[in-house]
Structures are given as structure tokens and as C-alpha cells.
C-alpha positions as CSV (number, residue, x, y, z in Angstrom):
1,M,-0.4,-20.8,2.0
2,S,1.6,-24.6,1.6
3,E,-0.1,-24.6,-2.0
4,F,1.2,-21.5,-3.2
5,F,4.4,-22.1,-2.8
6,L,4.7,-25.5,-3.8
7,E,3.6,-23.6,-7.7
8,F,6.3,-20.8,-7.0
9,E,8.5,-22.9,-6.7
10,E,8.3,-25.3,-9.7
11,F,7.7,-21.7,-10.9
12,C,11.8,-21.0,-10.4
13,K,12.5,-24.3,-11.5
14,S,15.2,-24.6,-14.5
15,P,14.0,-26.6,-17.1
16,N,16.3,-30.4,-16.9
17,F,18.1,-28.5,-13.3
18,N,17.4,-29.2,-10.6
19,S,20.4,-27.2,-8.5
20,G,18.3,-26.9,-5.2
21,K,18.0,-22.8,-6.5
22,A,13.6,-22.7,-6.8
23,K,13.6,-24.4,-2.8
24,S,15.6,-22.0,-1.0
25,Y,13.6,-18.9,-3.7
26,A,10.5,-20.7,-1.9
27,N,11.8,-20.2,1.3
28,A,12.8,-17.2,1.0
29,I,9.7,-15.2,-0.1
30,K,7.9,-17.8,3.1
31,Y,9.9,-16.4,5.2
32,L,9.7,-12.6,3.8
33,L,6.0,-13.2,4.3
34,E,5.8,-13.8,7.5
35,Y,7.6,-11.0,8.9
36,M,5.4,-9.3,6.5
37,N,2.3,-11.0,8.3
38,F,0.1,-11.7,4.8
39,S,-0.9,-14.9,5.0
40,T,-2.1,-14.7,1.0
41,V,-0.8,-12.2,-1.4
42,S,-3.4,-10.0,-3.3
43,D,-3.3,-6.9,-5.5
44,S,-2.4,-4.8,-1.8
45,E,-0.2,-7.7,-0.5
46,F,1.8,-7.7,-3.7
47,L,2.0,-3.6,-4.3
48,K,3.7,-3.5,-0.6
49,L,5.8,-6.1,-1.3
50,Q,7.0,-4.3,-4.6
51,E,8.0,-1.1,-3.2
52,I,10.1,-2.6,0.1
53,S,11.5,-4.5,-2.8
54,L,14.1,-1.3,-3.0
55,L,14.2,-1.0,0.8
56,I,15.3,-4.7,1.1
57,K,18.8,-3.3,-0.9
58,E,19.3,-0.4,1.0
59,K,21.3,-2.4,4.1
60,T,20.7,0.3,6.4
61,S,17.3,0.8,5.5
62,S,15.0,0.7,8.8
63,F,13.3,-2.2,7.0
64,Y,16.5,-3.9,6.4
65,L,17.4,-4.1,9.5
66,N,14.8,-4.8,11.2
67,L,14.4,-8.0,9.0
68,L,17.2,-9.0,10.3
69,D,16.6,-8.8,13.6
70,F,13.4,-11.3,12.4
71,L,15.8,-14.0,10.8
72,V,18.4,-13.8,13.2
73,E,15.8,-14.4,15.4
74,R,15.1,-17.5,13.7
75,K,18.6,-18.4,12.1
76,Q,17.8,-18.0,8.6
77,S,19.6,-14.3,8.1
78,S,21.6,-15.8,5.6
79,Y,18.7,-15.7,3.0
80,L,19.1,-12.0,3.3
81,L,22.2,-11.2,4.0
82,N,23.3,-14.0,0.7
83,G,20.8,-12.3,-1.2
84,F,18.4,-15.2,-1.9
85,I,15.3,-12.9,-0.7
86,Q,15.7,-10.4,-3.0
87,A,17.0,-12.6,-6.1
88,A,13.7,-14.4,-5.3
89,L,11.5,-11.5,-5.7
90,S,12.5,-10.4,-9.1
91,Y,11.2,-14.0,-9.8
92,F,8.3,-13.7,-7.2
93,F,7.2,-10.4,-8.9
94,R,7.4,-12.7,-12.6
95,Y,4.8,-15.9,-11.0
96,Y,2.4,-13.1,-9.5
97,F,1.8,-11.3,-12.6
98,Y,1.9,-14.7,-15.0
99,K,-0.4,-16.5,-11.9
100,N,-3.3,-13.9,-12.7
101,N,-2.5,-14.2,-16.6
102,I,-0.4,-10.0,-16.2
103,V,1.6,-9.0,-19.7
104,I,4.9,-8.0,-18.7
105,E,5.7,-5.0,-21.3
106,N,10.1,-5.7,-21.6
107,C,10.4,-7.6,-19.4
108,Q,13.5,-7.7,-16.7
109,D,14.5,-9.2,-14.6
110,N,14.5,-5.9,-12.4
111,I,10.2,-5.5,-12.2
112,I,10.3,-2.5,-9.9
113,L,12.1,0.2,-11.9
114,E,14.8,3.2,-10.6
115,C,11.5,4.9,-11.6
116,I,9.9,4.4,-8.1
117,K,13.4,4.7,-6.4
118,D,12.3,6.9,-3.0
119,S,14.6,9.4,-3.2
120,N,13.3,10.3,-7.2
121,L,9.7,10.5,-6.0
122,K,9.0,14.8,-5.2
123,A,5.9,16.7,-4.0
124,V,5.9,20.2,-3.7
125,Y,2.6,21.2,-1.5
126,L,2.3,25.3,-3.2
127,D,-1.0,27.0,-1.6
128,E,-2.1,29.3,-4.6
129,R,-2.1,26.0,-6.2
130,L,-4.9,25.1,-4.3
131,K,-7.8,24.5,-6.4
132,R,-9.9,22.8,-3.0
133,E,-12.1,21.3,-5.5
134,L,-13.1,17.8,-3.8
135,P,-12.9,14.5,-6.4
136,S,-16.0,13.2,-6.8
137,A,-15.6,9.6,-9.0
138,H,-17.7,9.4,-12.4
139,N,-20.4,6.3,-11.6
140,F,-18.0,3.1,-11.6
141,N,-18.1,1.6,-14.7
142,N,-19.7,-1.7,-15.6
143,H,-17.4,-4.5,-16.0
144,N,-16.8,-5.7,-19.6
145,Y,-16.1,-9.0,-19.9
146,N,-15.4,-8.5,-23.4
147,F,-12.3,-11.0,-24.3
148,L,-8.6,-8.5,-24.8
149,V,-5.1,-9.9,-25.6
150,T,-3.7,-8.1,-22.9
151,N,-5.8,-7.3,-19.4
152,G,-2.6,-5.7,-17.5
153,T,0.5,-4.6,-17.5
154,A,3.1,-3.7,-14.9
155,K,2.8,-0.5,-15.9
156,K,0.0,0.0,-14.3
157,S,1.0,-1.0,-10.4
158,V,4.4,1.1,-10.5
159,A,1.5,3.8,-11.4
160,K,-0.5,2.8,-8.2
161,I,3.0,3.0,-5.9
162,K,3.7,6.3,-7.3
163,S,0.3,7.8,-6.9
164,G,0.1,6.6,-3.5
165,R,3.7,7.6,-2.1
166,I,3.1,11.3,-4.3
167,A,0.8,11.4,-1.7
168,E,2.1,11.1,1.6
169,K,5.6,12.9,0.3
170,Y,2.6,15.6,-0.6
171,F,1.3,15.7,2.8
172,I,4.6,15.9,4.7
173,D,5.9,18.6,2.5
174,F,2.8,20.8,3.8
175,L,3.1,19.8,7.4
176,L,6.7,20.7,6.7
177,K,5.3,24.1,5.6
178,Q,3.2,24.2,8.5
179,G,5.8,24.6,10.2
180,F,6.0,20.8,11.9
181,L,9.2,19.8,12.6
182,K,10.2,16.3,11.3
183,D,11.4,13.3,13.1
184,V,10.2,14.9,16.9
185,E,5.8,16.2,15.3
186,F,5.7,13.6,13.1
187,L,7.2,10.2,11.5
188,D,7.0,9.0,8.4
189,V,6.3,5.3,9.0
190,A,4.6,4.1,5.8
191,D,7.7,1.7,4.9
192,D,8.4,0.5,9.0
193,K,6.6,-3.3,9.6
194,H,5.5,-1.6,13.1
195,Y,3.0,0.8,12.0
196,G,0.0,-0.3,10.7
197,F,-0.2,3.2,9.2
198,D,2.1,5.8,6.9
199,L,3.0,8.5,9.5
200,L,2.9,8.8,12.9
201,F,1.2,12.6,13.7
202,L,1.4,13.5,17.6
203,G,0.9,10.3,18.5
204,M,-1.5,9.5,16.0
205,G,-2.2,7.0,13.1
206,I,-2.6,8.8,9.9
207,E,-3.4,6.9,6.9
208,I,-3.2,8.8,3.3
209,K,-5.1,8.3,0.6
210,N,-4.6,9.7,-2.1
211,I,-8.2,10.3,-3.6
212,K,-7.3,12.0,-7.6
213,S,-9.7,9.4,-9.0
214,G,-12.6,10.1,-6.3
215,T,-12.0,6.5,-4.7
216,F,-9.3,5.0,-2.6
217,Y,-9.9,1.7,-1.0
218,L,-9.0,0.3,3.0
219,S,-7.3,-2.6,3.5
220,D,-8.5,-5.2,6.5
221,N,-5.7,-3.7,8.4
222,E,-6.8,-0.6,8.1
223,I,-10.5,-0.6,8.5
224,A,-9.2,-2.4,12.0
225,Y,-7.2,0.8,13.1
226,L,-9.7,3.0,12.5
227,I,-13.1,0.9,14.5
228,N,-10.0,1.4,17.2
229,G,-9.6,4.9,17.3
230,K,-5.5,4.2,16.6
231,T,-6.2,5.9,13.2
232,H,-7.4,9.1,11.5
233,I,-7.7,9.3,7.2
234,V,-6.7,12.0,5.6
235,F,-7.3,12.5,2.2
236,V,-4.9,13.6,-0.3
237,D,-5.1,15.1,-3.9
238,V,-2.2,16.9,-5.6
239,D,-2.8,20.7,-6.0
240,N,-6.5,19.8,-5.3
241,G,-6.3,19.6,-1.6
242,I,-6.2,17.7,1.9
243,W,-9.1,17.4,3.6
244,C,-9.0,15.0,6.9
245,L,-12.0,12.3,8.6
246,K,-13.3,13.4,10.9
247,S,-13.7,10.9,14.6
248,N,-16.9,10.1,15.0
249,S,-17.3,10.3,11.1
250,N,-21.0,8.5,9.9
251,W,-20.0,8.2,6.6
252,L,-16.9,6.7,7.6
253,K,-18.2,4.1,9.5
254,K,-21.8,3.6,7.3
255,V,-19.4,2.9,4.6
256,I,-16.9,-0.2,6.5
257,Q,-20.5,-1.6,7.9
258,S,-21.3,-1.6,3.9
259,I,-18.1,-3.8,3.7
260,F,-18.8,-5.6,6.8
261,M,-22.6,-7.0,5.2
262,V,-21.2,-7.5,1.2
263,R,-18.7,-9.8,2.5
264,E,-20.4,-11.1,4.9
265,Y,-23.5,-11.7,2.0
266,C,-20.9,-13.4,-0.3
267,K,-19.5,-15.8,1.7
268,N,-23.5,-16.9,2.6
269,N,-24.2,-16.8,-0.5
270,Y,-20.7,-17.5,-2.7
271,N,-18.2,-19.4,-0.3
272,N,-15.7,-19.7,-3.6
273,L,-15.4,-15.8,-3.6
274,D,-13.6,-13.3,-1.8
275,L,-14.4,-9.5,-1.8
276,T,-10.0,-8.8,-1.1
277,D,-10.4,-5.4,-2.9
278,I,-14.3,-3.3,-2.6
279,K,-13.6,0.8,-4.1
280,I,-15.3,2.9,-2.3
281,K,-17.0,6.1,-3.7
282,I,-16.6,10.0,-2.6
283,D,-20.0,11.6,-2.3
284,E,-21.7,14.3,-1.1
285,E,-22.2,12.8,2.6
286,V,-19.0,12.2,3.2
287,K,-18.6,16.5,2.6
288,E,-20.4,16.7,6.0
289,D,-17.6,14.9,8.0
290,L,-14.6,16.5,5.8
291,I,-11.8,19.3,7.7
292,D,-10.3,21.6,4.9
293,L,-6.8,21.1,6.8
294,T,-5.1,23.7,4.2
295,V,-6.5,26.1,5.9
296,L,-6.7,25.6,9.2
297,S,-2.5,26.7,11.1
298,K,-0.1,24.5,12.6
299,K,-1.8,25.7,16.3
300,E,-5.3,24.8,14.5
301,I,-4.0,21.1,13.5
302,I,-2.9,20.0,16.8
303,Q,-6.0,21.5,18.7
304,L,-8.0,19.2,15.8
305,F,-5.4,16.2,16.3
306,E,-5.5,16.4,19.8
């Protein structure tokens, strides 16, 4: 990562003038990544940084306060208190787009628009709207290597953040309408670094996946929690259905084992490549391991997760 921070520092420098700002911004991002336990920055980590960029502005948020405690202990709190981390993130987002050849439409300093501010995202659960049809993906498209003028936009990143958070809020609204008490029977911990999942529900971690496309991803950290029995997966398709994947799901075990095998093969045969994000398709086999939560009572849901 040292080369990564040197490149970012160079990106931050003003032409023909070195005020020291670039070094401060590079350090600010370095300390933030250390707090987040990120040893690299790929798409999943980048999206998480976009999510927390608004929380850093809210000095009463648990994320801000926990980050401040972390930096105070290391005598680095000035990077947060003096606004270096917040300012550095704006440069970092542009650097990431530049480094990955992503063209930003109508580029502004504030890449994360108000439209993804958490309070602006609404998701209402209404039982009468449910279709209860498990989404399925079309056959994966072959990769197209034809020349394109652009190969991505900031809007795509924003859309991923919004869809994931809306799925979480939709499930939370479902729990509330089933009679569960927020902050008593469940906690929304999606933006709390002390938890490696989205929801703490009856003492169990819940990883919520938006499956409207018929596909989803699993990060390395999510896999670690799953194989150690620390979390359950809940599939959400807004206005369609909410399904829990059984904790002993053979389908999930096969998926995770396949990911391990593909990455091991790549390591042994193509060691200059890293398959960070692998898209997982919903198929017919998974249906045997799913439980439709929307047809269960509160008592039945409690018994299921216990």
C-alpha cells in the first residue's frame, strides 16, 4: 500500500506549488483505512468509504465518535478535528475514478450527493405489494471488450450504495411492522465498524443482500462471518419478498467452496490476477434452503433465529 499512498499524494499536489497539503491528505486517508481495517481498496471497500463519507460530517454519529476515539489514542485526532479526512476523501474519490479510468459526469468536489444521505432514503414494507417470486438472473453476459469512450460513471457507484441501503431499511421496516422493537430486539449496525454485518437481530448478525438483479456478492469478511456461524443471510427484493437462507444451507456451502477453489486456481495459475469480486447467481437449487419470512408471525421468526 505504500506505493498506493505515494501515488495518491502525487495526485493531490498542486502544480508548481507544494504546500504540504498533499502529504496531509495522504496521511488522512492512510489513517482512515487503518481504522476501517482495509488493507486494499477495491470496489467493495470504495463503496463503503462513500457510505461513511457523510457520517464523517455528522459529529454526533457513532462512526465519527468511534473514529475520533481511535485517532485520539494514536495522537492523530487533528486529522479528523481539523477536517483533513473529510477534505481528503473528496480528492480520494476523484483519484479512485481517475486510477480506474472511470469518467465522472458533471464532476464536483462533493462526489457523494445529498440523494444518498441516509435520512433521504425511504423503504416502506407493505405486505399487499408482495409478489413472493424469487428473482432469477439472466445468463451472465459475456464480457465485451469492444472499445468504449467511457467504462463507468459515478452514478453507478451511487446506485449501488442506494440499493443496498434501501434493502436494509426495507427489512428494518418489515421487522417494525412485525412488532419488533428497534434498539431493543434489533440494532441497525451497518455503519458501525465494531460489527461486520448489517443488523444485530436477537443476538445474531444479519447480512442483508439486495437480490433484485437475481445476483449478489460476498466479501471476504462476510464469508468469514458466515463460515464461523456468526451471521445469517437475508435476501431482500423490495415489493417482492424477504427470504432467510438456512444456517446449514448446502447451497451456500457449495457457493463459498467454489469461490475458494476459483481463487486458489487463479493463485496457482495466474498469480498476477486477483478475483476480488465474484458475482453469485440465484438459481433453482437455492429455493430448497430458503424460508419466506413474510409469511411468519413474530413468534415464528424468533423461533427460527433462535
